[in-house]
C-alpha positions in Angstrom: 23.0 1.9 -2.5 19.8 2.7 -4.4 16.5 1.2 -3.5 15.3 -1.8 -5.4 13.1 -1.0 -8.4 9.3 -1.1 -7.8 7.5 -4.2 -9.0 5.2 -1.9 -10.9 3.8 -2.6 -14.3 1.2 -1.0 -16.6 -1.7 -3.5 -17.2 -3.8 -1.4 -19.6 -4.4 2.2 -20.4 -4.7 4.1 -17.1 -4.2 1.0 -14.9 -1.1 -0.1 -13.0 -0.3 -3.1 -10.8 2.0 -3.2 -7.8 3.0 -6.7 -6.6 3.6 -6.6 -2.8 3.3 -10.4 -2.3 5.8 -11.7 0.3 6.4 -8.2 1.7 5.7 -7.5 5.4 4.4 -4.3 7.1 5.2 -1.5 6.5 6.8 -2.3 3.1 3.5 -2.6 1.1 2.4 0.9 2.3 5.8 2.4 1.5 5.9 0.9 -2.0 2.3 2.1 -2.6 3.4 5.6 -1.7 6.3 5.4 -4.1 4.2 3.8 -6.9 1.3 6.3 -6.7 3.8 9.1 -7.5 4.7 7.3 -10.8 1.1 7.1 -12.1 -0.9 10.0 -13.5 -3.7 11.7 -11.6 -6.9 9.8 -12.4 -5.1 6.5 -13.1 -5.8 3.4 -11.1 -3.2 1.5 -9.0 -4.0 -2.1 -8.0 -2.0 -3.4 -5.1 -1.8 -7.1 -4.3 -0.4 -8.1 -0.9 -0.4 -11.1 1.4 0.7 -9.3 4.6 -2.3 -9.8 7.1 -2.5 -6.1 7.8 -1.9 -4.7 4.4 -5.6 -4.3 3.3 -6.5 -2.3 6.4 -3.3 -0.3 6.2 -4.0 0.7 2.6 -7.5 1.8 3.5 -6.0 4.1 6.1 -3.2 5.2 3.7 -5.8 6.2 1.1 -7.7 8.3 3.7 -4.6 9.9 5.0 -3.2 10.8 1.6 -6.6 11.7 0.0 -6.7 9.1 -2.8 -9.9 7.3 -3.7 -10.2 3.7 -2.5 -12.2 2.0 -5.3 -12.3 -1.4 -3.6 -10.5 -3.7 -1.3 -11.1 -7.5 -1.7 -9.7 -10.4 0.2 -9.3 -13.8 -1.4 -7.7 -16.3 0.9 -4.5 -14.7 2.2 -4.2 -12.2 -0.7 -5.8 -8.8 -0.6 -6.3 -6.7 -3.8 -6.8 -3.0 -3.3 -7.7 -0.6 -6.1 -6.7 3.1 -5.6 -7.4 6.0 -7.9 -4.8 8.8 -7.7 -6.6 12.1 -7.0 -3.8 14.5 -6.6 
């Protein structure tokens, strides 16, 4: 059985969106790792998630994987994390 396709879409030139709403830890981080490999170096991946720990987990993931965290915002239960692929 192959994994489900990533909910990843290009929003504009050099920018991608990954929808992780409704997914629980560690799935948002796993899907972010898969998605970042599909975007080009220098492009931006925006991840939306509503898992309570996703925002902090994605900050840690960026540090561990040496990608640039552009911003991390919380609005209600939804976090939006913007990541630039560096390598």
